[in-house]
ROFI-330480 format. One record per residue (C-alpha): residue number from 1; x, z, y; residue in three letters. Coordinates in steps of 0.2 Angstrom, whole numbers, plus 2048, in hexadecimal, padded with zeros to 3 digits. Each point is the difference from the previous one (the first is absolute). Example, Ala and Ser with C-alpha at 12.3 -4.5 7.8 and 13.67 -1.06 7.14 Angstrom:
<i: 1, x: 83E, z: 827, y: 7EA, aa: ALA>;
<i: 2, x: 806, z: 7FD, y: 811, aa: SER>;
END
This chain:
<i: 1, x: 7FF, z: 801, y: 801, aa: UNK>;
<i: 2, x: 808, z: 7FA, y: 810, aa: UNK>;
<i: 3, x: 7F7, z: 80B, y: 80F, aa: UNK>;
<i: 4, x: 808, z: 7F9, y: 80F, aa: UNK>;
<i: 5, x: 7F7, z: 7FD, y: 812, aa: UNK>;
<i: 6, x: 808, z: 7EE, y: 802, aa: UNK>;
<i: 7, x: 7F8, z: 7F5, y: 7F6, aa: UNK>;
<i: 8, x: 80E, z: 7F4, y: 804, aa: UNK>;
<i: 9, x: 80C, z: 80D, y: 7F6, aa: UNK>;
<i: 10, x: 7F1, z: 803, y: 7F4, aa: UNK>;
<i: 11, x: 802, z: 7EC, y: 7FB, aa: UNK>;
<i: 12, x: 812, z: 800, y: 800, aa: UNK>;
<i: 13, x: 803, z: 810, y: 7F4, aa: UNK>;
<i: 14, x: 7F2, z: 7FA, y: 7F3, aa: UNK>;
<i: 15, x: 808, z: 7ED, y: 802, aa: UNK>;
<i: 16, x: 812, z: 807, y: 7FB, aa: UNK>;
<i: 17, x: 7F8, z: 80C, y: 7F2, aa: UNK>;
<i: 18, x: 7F5, z: 7F4, y: 7F8, aa: UNK>;
<i: 19, x: 80D, z: 7F6, y: 7FE, aa: UNK>;
<i: 20, x: 80B, z: 80A, y: 7F6, aa: UNK>;
<i: 21, x: 7FA, z: 801, y: 7ED, aa: UNK>;
<i: 22, x: 7F6, z: 80F, y: 7FC, aa: UNK>;
<i: 23, x: 7FB, z: 804, y: 810, aa: UNK>;
<i: 24, x: 7ED, z: 800, y: 805, aa: UNK>;
<i: 25, x: 7FC, z: 804, y: 80E, aa: UNK>;
<i: 26, x: 7ED, z: 809, y: 7FF, aa: UNK>;
<i: 27, x: 7FA, z: 803, y: 811, aa: UNK>;
<i: 28, x: 807, z: 7FF, y: 813, aa: UNK>;
<i: 29, x: 7F9, z: 80C, y: 80E, aa: UNK>;
<i: 30, x: 802, z: 802, y: 812, aa: UNK>;
<i: 31, x: 801, z: 812, y: 802, aa: UNK>;
<i: 32, x: 800, z: 812, y: 7F5, aa: UNK>;
<i: 33, x: 7ED, z: 803, y: 800, aa: UNK>;
<i: 34, x: 7FD, z: 7EE, y: 7F8, aa: UNK>;
<i: 35, x: 80D, z: 803, y: 7F7, aa: UNK>;
<i: 36, x: 7F6, z: 80F, y: 7F8, aa: UNK>;
<i: 37, x: 7F0, z: 7F7, y: 7FF, aa: UNK>;
<i: 38, x: 80A, z: 7F4, y: 7F4, aa: UNK>;
<i: 39, x: 80B, z: 808, y: 7F5, aa: UNK>;
<i: 40, x: 7F7, z: 807, y: 7F1, aa: UNK>;
<i: 41, x: 7F8, z: 7ED, y: 7FD, aa: UNK>;
<i: 42, x: 813, z: 7FA, y: 803, aa: UNK>;
<i: 43, x: 807, z: 80D, y: 7F6, aa: UNK>;
<i: 44, x: 812, z: 7FA, y: 805, aa: UNK>;
<i: 45, x: 812, z: 806, y: 7FB, aa: UNK>;
<i: 46, x: 808, z: 800, y: 80F, aa: UNK>;
<i: 47, x: 7F9, z: 802, y: 812, aa: UNK>;
<i: 48, x: 809, z: 7F5, y: 80D, aa: UNK>;
<i: 49, x: 7FC, z: 80E, y: 80E, aa: UNK>;
<i: 50, x: 804, z: 7FB, y: 816, aa: UNK>;
<i: 51, x: 801, z: 80D, y: 809, aa: UNK>;
<i: 52, x: 7F8, z: 7FD, y: 811, aa: UNK>;
<i: 53, x: 7F0, z: 7F8, y: 7FD, aa: UNK>;
<i: 54, x: 7EF, z: 806, y: 809, aa: UNK>;
<i: 55, x: 7F1, z: 809, y: 7F9, aa: UNK>;
<i: 56, x: 80D, z: 80A, y: 7F5, aa: UNK>;
<i: 57, x: 812, z: 7FE, y: 801, aa: UNK>;
<i: 58, x: 80A, z: 7FE, y: 7F1, aa: UNK>;
<i: 59, x: 807, z: 812, y: 801, aa: UNK>;
<i: 60, x: 7ED, z: 807, y: 800, aa: UNK>;
<i: 61, x: 7F9, z: 7F7, y: 7F1, aa: UNK>;
<i: 62, x: 811, z: 803, y: 7F6, aa: UNK>;
<i: 63, x: 7FA, z: 80E, y: 7F7, aa: UNK>;
<i: 64, x: 7ED, z: 7FD, y: 801, aa: UNK>;
<i: 65, x: 808, z: 7F0, y: 7F6, aa: UNK>;
<i: 66, x: 80A, z: 80A, y: 7F5, aa: UNK>;
<i: 67, x: 7F0, z: 80C, y: 7FA, aa: UNK>;
<i: 68, x: 7F5, z: 7F2, y: 7FD, aa: UNK>;
<i: 69, x: 80B, z: 7F7, y: 7F7, aa: UNK>;
<i: 70, x: 80B, z: 80C, y: 7F4, aa: UNK>;
<i: 71, x: 812, z: 7F8, y: 7FD, aa: UNK>;
<i: 72, x: 7FE, z: 7F1, y: 80A, aa: UNK>;
<i: 73, x: 813, z: 7FC, y: 809, aa: UNK>;
<i: 74, x: 7FE, z: 7FE, y: 813, aa: UNK>;
<i: 75, x: 80D, z: 7F7, y: 80A, aa: UNK>;
<i: 76, x: 801, z: 802, y: 812, aa: UNK>;
<i: 77, x: 804, z: 7F1, y: 80B, aa: UNK>;
<i: 78, x: 804, z: 804, y: 812, aa: UNK>;
<i: 79, x: 80C, z: 7FB, y: 80D, aa: UNK>;
<i: 80, x: 812, z: 806, y: 801, aa: UNK>;
<i: 81, x: 7FC, z: 80B, y: 811, aa: UNK>;
<i: 82, x: 805, z: 814, y: 801, aa: UNK>;
<i: 83, x: 7ED, z: 803, y: 7FE, aa: UNK>;
<i: 84, x: 7FB, z: 7F6, y: 7F3, aa: UNK>;
<i: 85, x: 810, z: 807, y: 7F8, aa: UNK>;
<i: 86, x: 7F9, z: 810, y: 804, aa: UNK>;
<i: 87, x: 7F0, z: 7FD, y: 7F9, aa: UNK>;
<i: 88, x: 806, z: 7F7, y: 7F1, aa: UNK>;
<i: 89, x: 80B, z: 80F, y: 7F9, aa: UNK>;
<i: 90, x: 7F0, z: 80D, y: 803, aa: UNK>;
<i: 91, x: 7F8, z: 7F1, y: 7F5, aa: UNK>;
<i: 92, x: 80C, z: 803, y: 7F2, aa: UNK>;
<i: 93, x: 7FD, z: 813, y: 800, aa: UNK>;
<i: 94, x: 7EE, z: 7FC, y: 7FC, aa: UNK>;
<i: 95, x: 801, z: 7F8, y: 7F2, aa: UNK>;
<i: 96, x: 804, z: 7EE, y: 805, aa: UNK>;
<i: 97, x: 80D, z: 7F6, y: 7F4, aa: UNK>;
<i: 98, x: 809, z: 7F6, y: 80B, aa: UNK>;
<i: 99, x: 802, z: 7F7, y: 80F, aa: UNK>;
<i: 100, x: 805, z: 7EF, y: 807, aa: UNK>;
<i: 101, x: 805, z: 7FD, y: 813, aa: UNK>;
<i: 102, x: 7F5, z: 7F2, y: 807, aa: UNK>;
<i: 103, x: 80C, z: 7F3, y: 80D, aa: UNK>;
<i: 104, x: 7F8, z: 806, y: 812, aa: UNK>;
<i: 105, x: 7FA, z: 7EE, y: 805, aa: UNK>;
<i: 106, x: 7F4, z: 7F4, y: 7F4, aa: UNK>;
<i: 107, x: 80C, z: 7F1, y: 800, aa: UNK>;
<i: 108, x: 80D, z: 80D, y: 7FA, aa: UNK>;
<i: 109, x: 7F4, z: 805, y: 7F2, aa: UNK>;
<i: 110, x: 7FB, z: 7EE, y: 7FB, aa: UNK>;
<i: 111, x: 813, z: 7FB, y: 801, aa: UNK>;
<i: 112, x: 80A, z: 80E, y: 7FA, aa: UNK>;
<i: 113, x: 805, z: 7FD, y: 7EC, aa: UNK>;
<i: 114, x: 808, z: 810, y: 7FD, aa: UNK>;
<i: 115, x: 7F0, z: 809, y: 806, aa: UNK>;
<i: 116, x: 7F5, z: 7F5, y: 7F5, aa: UNK>;
<i: 117, x: 80B, z: 803, y: 7F0, aa: UNK>;
<i: 118, x: 803, z: 813, y: 805, aa: UNK>;
<i: 119, x: 7ED, z: 801, y: 7FD, aa: UNK>;
<i: 120, x: 7FB, z: 7F7, y: 7F1, aa: UNK>;
<i: 121, x: 80F, z: 80B, y: 7F8, aa: UNK>;
<i: 122, x: 7F9, z: 810, y: 806, aa: UNK>;
<i: 123, x: 7EE, z: 7F8, y: 7FB, aa: UNK>;
<i: 124, x: 807, z: 7FB, y: 7EE, aa: UNK>;
<i: 125, x: 80B, z: 80F, y: 7FE, aa: UNK>;
<i: 126, x: 7F3, z: 80E, y: 803, aa: UNK>;
<i: 127, x: 7F5, z: 7F8, y: 7F5, aa: UNK>;
<i: 128, x: 80C, z: 7FD, y: 7F2, aa: UNK>;
<i: 129, x: 807, z: 80F, y: 800, aa: UNK>;
<i: 130, x: 7ED, z: 80C, y: 800, aa: UNK>;
<i: 131, x: 7FC, z: 7F6, y: 7F3, aa: UNK>;
<i: 132, x: 80D, z: 803, y: 7F6, aa: UNK>;
<i: 133, x: 7FF, z: 814, y: 803, aa: UNK>;
<i: 134, x: 7ED, z: 7FF, y: 7FC, aa: UNK>;
<i: 135, x: 802, z: 7F4, y: 7F1, aa: UNK>;
<i: 136, x: 7F6, z: 7F3, y: 808, aa: UNK>;
<i: 137, x: 804, z: 7EE, y: 7FB, aa: UNK>;
<i: 138, x: 80F, z: 7FA, y: 809, aa: UNK>;
<i: 139, x: 801, z: 7ED, y: 807, aa: UNK>;
<i: 140, x: 80C, z: 7F6, y: 7FB, aa: UNK>;
<i: 141, x: 809, z: 7F5, y: 80A, aa: UNK>;
<i: 142, x: 7FE, z: 7ED, y: 7FD, aa: UNK>;
<i: 143, x: 80D, z: 7EE, y: 804, aa: UNK>;
<i: 144, x: 7F8, z: 804, y: 811, aa: UNK>;
<i: 145, x: 806, z: 810, y: 805, aa: UNK>;
<i: 146, x: 80D, z: 802, y: 80D, aa: UNK>;
<i: 147, x: 80F, z: 809, y: 7FA, aa: UNK>;
<i: 148, x: 7FC, z: 812, y: 809, aa: UNK>;
<i: 149, x: 7EF, z: 7FF, y: 7F8, aa: UNK>;
<i: 150, x: 80A, z: 7FD, y: 7ED, aa: UNK>;
<i: 151, x: 80B, z: 80E, y: 805, aa: UNK>;
<i: 152, x: 7F3, z: 80C, y: 806, aa: UNK>;
<i: 153, x: 7F6, z: 7FD, y: 7F2, aa: UNK>;
<i: 154, x: 810, z: 802, y: 7F4, aa: UNK>;
<i: 155, x: 802, z: 810, y: 807, aa: UNK>;
<i: 156, x: 7F0, z: 808, y: 7FD, aa: UNK>;
<i: 157, x: 808, z: 7FD, y: 7EA, aa: UNK>;
<i: 158, x: 810, z: 80A, y: 806, aa: UNK>;
<i: 159, x: 804, z: 80B, y: 7F0, aa: UNK>;
<i: 160, x: 80A, z: 80F, y: 803, aa: UNK>;
<i: 161, x: 813, z: 803, y: 7FB, aa: UNK>;
<i: 162, x: 809, z: 80C, y: 7F9, aa: UNK>;
<i: 163, x: 805, z: 80E, y: 809, aa: UNK>;
<i: 164, x: 811, z: 803, y: 805, aa: UNK>;
<i: 165, x: 808, z: 811, y: 803, aa: UNK>;
<i: 166, x: 801, z: 80B, y: 80E, aa: UNK>;
<i: 167, x: 80F, z: 7FE, y: 809, aa: UNK>;
<i: 168, x: 80E, z: 810, y: 7FF, aa: UNK>;
<i: 169, x: 802, z: 800, y: 812, aa: UNK>;
<i: 170, x: 7F4, z: 808, y: 80C, aa: UNK>;
<i: 171, x: 7FB, z: 7F6, y: 80E, aa: UNK>;
<i: 172, x: 804, z: 7FF, y: 812, aa: UNK>;
<i: 173, x: 7F3, z: 7F4, y: 807, aa: UNK>;
<i: 174, x: 7EF, z: 7FA, y: 7FB, aa: UNK>;
<i: 175, x: 7FB, z: 7ED, y: 802, aa: UNK>;
<i: 176, x: 7ED, z: 7FC, y: 800, aa: UNK>;
<i: 177, x: 7F8, z: 7F0, y: 7FD, aa: UNK>;
<i: 178, x: 7ED, z: 7F9, y: 800, aa: UNK>;
<i: 179, x: 7F4, z: 7F3, y: 807, aa: UNK>;
<i: 180, x: 7EE, z: 7FF, y: 7FD, aa: UNK>;
<i: 181, x: 7F9, z: 812, y: 7FE, aa: UNK>;
<i: 182, x: 812, z: 807, y: 807, aa: UNK>;
<i: 183, x: 7F8, z: 80A, y: 810, aa: UNK>;
<i: 184, x: 7F4, z: 80C, y: 7F6, aa: UNK>;
<i: 185, x: 80E, z: 800, y: 7F2, aa: UNK>;
<i: 186, x: 80E, z: 806, y: 80D, aa: UNK>;
<i: 187, x: 7F4, z: 80C, y: 806, aa: UNK>;
<i: 188, x: 7FE, z: 808, y: 7EF, aa: UNK>;
<i: 189, x: 812, z: 7FD, y: 7FA, aa: UNK>;
<i: 190, x: 809, z: 809, y: 811, aa: UNK>;
<i: 191, x: 7F1, z: 80E, y: 802, aa: UNK>;
<i: 192, x: 805, z: 806, y: 7EC, aa: UNK>;
<i: 193, x: 811, z: 7FF, y: 804, aa: UNK>;
<i: 194, x: 7FF, z: 808, y: 811, aa: UNK>;
<i: 195, x: 805, z: 814, y: 7FE, aa: UNK>;
<i: 196, x: 80F, z: 7FA, y: 7F4, aa: UNK>;
<i: 197, x: 807, z: 7F1, y: 809, aa: UNK>;
<i: 198, x: 813, z: 802, y: 802, aa: UNK>;
<i: 199, x: 804, z: 7EE, y: 803, aa: UNK>;
<i: 200, x: 7FF, z: 7F3, y: 80C, aa: UNK>;
<i: 201, x: 7F3, z: 7F3, y: 7FA, aa: UNK>;
<i: 202, x: 800, z: 7EF, y: 805, aa: UNK>;
<i: 203, x: 7EF, z: 7F6, y: 7FD, aa: UNK>;
<i: 204, x: 7FE, z: 7EB, y: 802, aa: UNK>;
<i: 205, x: 7EE, z: 7FE, y: 800, aa: UNK>;
<i: 206, x: 7F9, z: 7EE, y: 7FF, aa: UNK>;
<i: 207, x: 7F9, z: 7FF, y: 811, aa: UNK>;
<i: 208, x: 802, z: 7F6, y: 812, aa: UNK>;
<i: 209, x: 807, z: 806, y: 80F, aa: UNK>;
<i: 210, x: 7F3, z: 806, y: 809, aa: UNK>;
<i: 211, x: 7F9, z: 80D, y: 7F0, aa: UNK>;
<i: 212, x: 812, z: 806, y: 7FC, aa: UNK>;
<i: 213, x: 800, z: 80D, y: 80F, aa: UNK>;
<i: 214, x: 7F0, z: 804, y: 7FE, aa: UNK>;
<i: 215, x: 7FF, z: 804, y: 7EE, aa: UNK>;
<i: 216, x: 810, z: 80C, y: 805, aa: UNK>;
<i: 217, x: 7F6, z: 808, y: 80B, aa: UNK>;
<i: 218, x: 7F2, z: 804, y: 7F5, aa: UNK>;
<i: 219, x: 80C, z: 805, y: 7F1, aa: UNK>;
<i: 220, x: 808, z: 80C, y: 80C, aa: UNK>;
<i: 221, x: 7EE, z: 808, y: 805, aa: UNK>;
<i: 222, x: 7FB, z: 7FF, y: 7F0, aa: UNK>;
<i: 223, x: 80C, z: 809, y: 7F6, aa: UNK>;
<i: 224, x: 80A, z: 80C, y: 810, aa: UNK>;
<i: 225, x: 810, z: 7F6, y: 7FB, aa: UNK>;
<i: 226, x: 80D, z: 7F9, y: 80C, aa: UNK>;
<i: 227, x: 7FB, z: 7EE, y: 7FD, aa: UNK>;
<i: 228, x: 804, z: 7F0, y: 809, aa: UNK>;
<i: 229, x: 802, z: 7EE, y: 803, aa: UNK>;
<i: 230, x: 813, z: 7FE, y: 7FD, aa: UNK>;
<i: 231, x: 80B, z: 7FA, y: 80E, aa: UNK>;
<i: 232, x: 812, z: 7F9, y: 7FF, aa: UNK>;
<i: 233, x: 80E, z: 80D, y: 7FD, aa: UNK>;
<i: 234, x: 7F3, z: 80E, y: 7FC, aa: UNK>;
<i: 235, x: 80C, z: 80C, y: 7F8, aa: UNK>;
<i: 236, x: 7F7, z: 805, y: 7EF, aa: UNK>;
<i: 237, x: 7FA, z: 813, y: 800, aa: UNK>;
<i: 238, x: 7FB, z: 80A, y: 7F3, aa: UNK>;
<i: 239, x: 7EE, z: 803, y: 7FE, aa: UNK>;
<i: 240, x: 7FB, z: 7F2, y: 80E, aa: UNK>;
<i: 241, x: 7F7, z: 7EF, y: 7FA, aa: UNK>;
<i: 242, x: 804, z: 7EF, y: 804, aa: UNK>;
<i: 243, x: 7F3, z: 7F3, y: 801, aa: UNK>;
<i: 244, x: 807, z: 7ED, y: 800, aa: UNK>;
<i: 245, x: 7FB, z: 7F8, y: 810, aa: UNK>;
<i: 246, x: 7F6, z: 7F1, y: 7FF, aa: UNK>;
<i: 247, x: 80C, z: 7EF, y: 7FF, aa: UNK>;
<i: 248, x: 80E, z: 80A, y: 7FD, aa: UNK>;
<i: 249, x: 80A, z: 803, y: 7EE, aa: UNK>;
<i: 250, x: 803, z: 812, y: 802, aa: UNK>;
<i: 251, x: 813, z: 805, y: 7F8, aa: UNK>;
<i: 252, x: 80B, z: 80D, y: 7FE, aa: UNK>;
<i: 253, x: 813, z: 7FE, y: 807, aa: UNK>;
<i: 254, x: 80F, z: 80D, y: 7FF, aa: UNK>;
<i: 255, x: 80A, z: 801, y: 810, aa: UNK>;
<i: 256, x: 80E, z: 80D, y: 803, aa: UNK>;
<i: 257, x: 7F8, z: 80A, y: 7F1, aa: UNK>;
<i: 258, x: 7F0, z: 7FF, y: 808, aa: UNK>;
<i: 259, x: 7EF, z: 7FA, y: 7F8, aa: UNK>;
<i: 260, x: 7F8, z: 7F4, y: 80E, aa: UNK>;
<i: 261, x: 7F1, z: 7F5, y: 7FE, aa: UNK>;
<i: 262, x: 804, z: 7ED, y: 803, aa: UNK>;
<i: 263, x: 7F0, z: 7F4, y: 805, aa: UNK>;
<i: 264, x: 803, z: 7EE, y: 7FD, aa: UNK>;
<i: 265, x: 7F5, z: 7F0, y: 800, aa: UNK>;
<i: 266, x: 806, z: 7F8, y: 7F2, aa: UNK>;
<i: 267, x: 7F5, z: 7F4, y: 7F8, aa: UNK>;
<i: 268, x: 7F2, z: 805, y: 7F9, aa: UNK>;
<i: 269, x: 803, z: 808, y: 7EF, aa: UNK>;
<i: 270, x: 7EF, z: 7FB, y: 7F2, aa: UNK>;
<i: 271, x: 7F9, z: 7FB, y: 80E, aa: UNK>;
<i: 272, x: 800, z: 80F, y: 809, aa: UNK>;
<i: 273, x: 809, z: 809, y: 811, aa: UNK>;
<i: 274, x: 802, z: 80E, y: 7FC, aa: UNK>;
<i: 275, x: 805, z: 7FE, y: 7EE, aa: UNK>;
<i: 276, x: 802, z: 80F, y: 7F2, aa: UNK>;
<i: 277, x: 80F, z: 7F4, y: 7F9, aa: UNK>;
<i: 278, x: 80D, z: 802, y: 80D, aa: UNK>;
<i: 279, x: 7FC, z: 813, y: 805, aa: UNK>;
<i: 280, x: 803, z: 804, y: 7EF, aa: UNK>;
<i: 281, x: 80F, z: 7F5, y: 7FF, aa: UNK>;
<i: 282, x: 807, z: 80B, y: 80E, aa: UNK>;
<i: 283, x: 7FC, z: 80E, y: 7F9, aa: UNK>;
<i: 284, x: 80A, z: 7FE, y: 7F1, aa: UNK>;
<i: 285, x: 80F, z: 7FB, y: 809, aa: UNK>;
<i: 286, x: 800, z: 80E, y: 80B, aa: UNK>;
<i: 287, x: 7F9, z: 80E, y: 7F3, aa: UNK>;
<i: 288, x: 807, z: 7F9, y: 7EF, aa: UNK>;
<i: 289, x: 7F7, z: 809, y: 7F3, aa: UNK>;
<i: 290, x: 7F8, z: 80C, y: 80B, aa: UNK>;
<i: 291, x: 7F2, z: 7F8, y: 805, aa: UNK>;
<i: 292, x: 7EC, z: 802, y: 7FB, aa: UNK>;
<i: 293, x: 7F7, z: 7F2, y: 800, aa: UNK>;
<i: 294, x: 7ED, z: 802, y: 801, aa: UNK>;
<i: 295, x: 7F5, z: 7F0, y: 7FC, aa: UNK>;
<i: 296, x: 7EC, z: 801, y: 807, aa: UNK>;
<i: 297, x: 7F3, z: 7F5, y: 7FE, aa: UNK>;
<i: 298, x: 803, z: 7ED, y: 806, aa: UNK>;
<i: 299, x: 7FD, z: 7EE, y: 7FF, aa: UNK>;
<i: 300, x: 80F, z: 7F5, y: 7F8, aa: UNK>;
<i: 301, x: 811, z: 805, y: 7FC, aa: UNK>;
<i: 302, x: 808, z: 809, y: 80E, aa: UNK>;
<i: 303, x: 80D, z: 80C, y: 7FC, aa: UNK>;
<i: 304, x: 803, z: 7F8, y: 7F0, aa: UNK>;
<i: 305, x: 810, z: 7FB, y: 804, aa: UNK>;
<i: 306, x: 804, z: 80E, y: 80A, aa: UNK>;
<i: 307, x: 7FC, z: 80B, y: 7F0, aa: UNK>;
<i: 308, x: 80C, z: 7F6, y: 7F6, aa: UNK>;
<i: 309, x: 80D, z: 805, y: 80D, aa: UNK>;
<i: 310, x: 7FB, z: 814, y: 801, aa: UNK>;
<i: 311, x: 802, z: 800, y: 7EB, aa: UNK>;
<i: 312, x: 80F, z: 7F7, y: 7FF, aa: UNK>;
<i: 313, x: 809, z: 80C, y: 80C, aa: UNK>;
<i: 314, x: 7F8, z: 810, y: 7F5, aa: UNK>;
<i: 315, x: 7F2, z: 802, y: 80C, aa: UNK>;
<i: 316, x: 7ED, z: 803, y: 7F8, aa: UNK>;
<i: 317, x: 7EF, z: 7F8, y: 803, aa: UNK>;
<i: 318, x: 7F0, z: 808, y: 800, aa: UNK>;
<i: 319, x: 7F0, z: 7F5, y: 802, aa: UNK>;
<i: 320, x: 7ED, z: 802, y: 801, aa: UNK>;
<i: 321, x: 7F5, z: 7FC, y: 7EF, aa: UNK>;
<i: 322, x: 7F5, z: 7F2, y: 801, aa: UNK>;
<i: 323, x: 7EE, z: 80A, y: 7FF, aa: UNK>;
<i: 324, x: 804, z: 808, y: 810, aa: UNK>;
<i: 325, x: 807, z: 7F2, y: 808, aa: UNK>;
<i: 326, x: 7F5, z: 7F3, y: 80C, aa: UNK>;
<i: 327, x: 80B, z: 7F3, y: 7F9, aa: UNK>;
<i: 328, x: 80E, z: 803, y: 7F3, aa: UNK>;
<i: 329, x: 80C, z: 7F1, y: 807, aa: UNK>;
<i: 330, x: 80F, z: 809, y: 806, aa: UNK>;
<i: 331, x: 801, z: 80F, y: 7F6, aa: UNK>;
<i: 332, x: 7FA, z: 7F6, y: 7EF, aa: UNK>;
<i: 333, x: 80E, z: 7F5, y: 806, aa: UNK>;
<i: 334, x: 80E, z: 80C, y: 7FD, aa: UNK>;
<i: 335, x: 7F7, z: 80B, y: 7F1, aa: UNK>;
<i: 336, x: 7FE, z: 7EC, y: 7F8, aa: UNK>;
<i: 337, x: 813, z: 7FE, y: 801, aa: UNK>;
<i: 338, x: 804, z: 812, y: 7F8, aa: UNK>;
<i: 339, x: 808, z: 808, y: 811, aa: UNK>;
<i: 340, x: 7F6, z: 810, y: 802, aa: UNK>;
<i: 341, x: 805, z: 812, y: 7FB, aa: UNK>;
<i: 342, x: 7EE, z: 805, y: 802, aa: UNK>;
<i: 343, x: 7EC, z: 7F4, y: 803, aa: UNK>;
<i: 344, x: 7F3, z: 80D, y: 806, aa: UNK>;
<i: 345, x: 7F0, z: 801, y: 808, aa: UNK>;
<i: 346, x: 803, z: 803, y: 811, aa: UNK>;
<i: 347, x: 7FC, z: 813, y: 800, aa: UNK>;
<i: 348, x: 80E, z: 804, y: 7F6, aa: UNK>;
<i: 349, x: 80D, z: 7F6, y: 809, aa: UNK>;
<i: 350, x: 802, z: 80C, y: 80D, aa: UNK>;
<i: 351, x: 805, z: 80F, y: 7F2, aa: UNK>;
<i: 352, x: 80C, z: 7F4, y: 7F8, aa: UNK>;
<i: 353, x: 808, z: 7FE, y: 80F, aa: UNK>;
<i: 354, x: 803, z: 811, y: 805, aa: UNK>;
<i: 355, x: 803, z: 804, y: 7EF, aa: UNK>;
<i: 356, x: 810, z: 7F2, y: 7FE, aa: UNK>;
<i: 357, x: 805, z: 806, y: 811, aa: UNK>;
<i: 358, x: 803, z: 811, y: 7FB, aa: UNK>;
<i: 359, x: 808, z: 7FD, y: 7F2, aa: UNK>;
<i: 360, x: 7F2, z: 805, y: 7F5, aa: UNK>;
<i: 361, x: 7F9, z: 7F1, y: 7F8, aa: UNK>;
<i: 362, x: 800, z: 7FC, y: 7ED, aa: UNK>;
END
């Protein structure tokens, strides 16, 4: 179901999605009130929900949609403004599965191939992940499917690999990677370790530049931890949390014996900037076996190669399990590769991280 007050956007989204194998647009609505009326008869798996609409806006409609149609996945759509970034994060905290950032002008929406690919990929990823979790029929890609869609569907069938021993070296740094479903997972994770946090924490969450500063502020307020969007040259401090800014890879360097954050704008990796891989590689290089990497819910396989570097250096990787992940792409990739020392539900990751940090984990 597509819910947007612009007839042009509704028509465009519908054409894009209907041209993708296995996707059917069951309804389009111009506001939240109309969507609620059409919801039961349409029975959608995914609702693409605009934020700014007359009659009933997206944020007001969201909890009503979730209550009326339990199990539906809601994908928020908003332009890249500070206000909409704040609203999108509120929507995620209220139960939305993910968001897409619409270009600001109608012309850009119609001509942006990257936005079209992101929209289709997220719809397919959410549907495939949900069906896999609930035991529903998972659609199979065919010759008409793009390589991205084929990869997303394959990711839904990732197998759990063998677990590795936990490193005997106690960690001196925690690196966290996340994407789809990440903001809420990060909040739960940080709240579960904050009373015992004695290490710096670096977070790479796939988000555009207008979102990452707001995310760090949100995490700081909700956890009480000293959390900030990282700046180039920040010296790592014990118990502090650093969030990679949008459009920059966050890495760590050692200069004159001091460990600092280095922000770089090398090309995107895994179609992402920030990307988890360069952060993890730098942590392995600077800290060696004293790295604890955590991979939370997310689409794709960003973090896989970086996790290989951490494991090769003697460090430890923990990943979120499939049942508690919104999308088991990133954690599934490191699990299937046999890089994990633990594969856990979200609420068990924090206690395990604390145990490993204290040298008490089995």
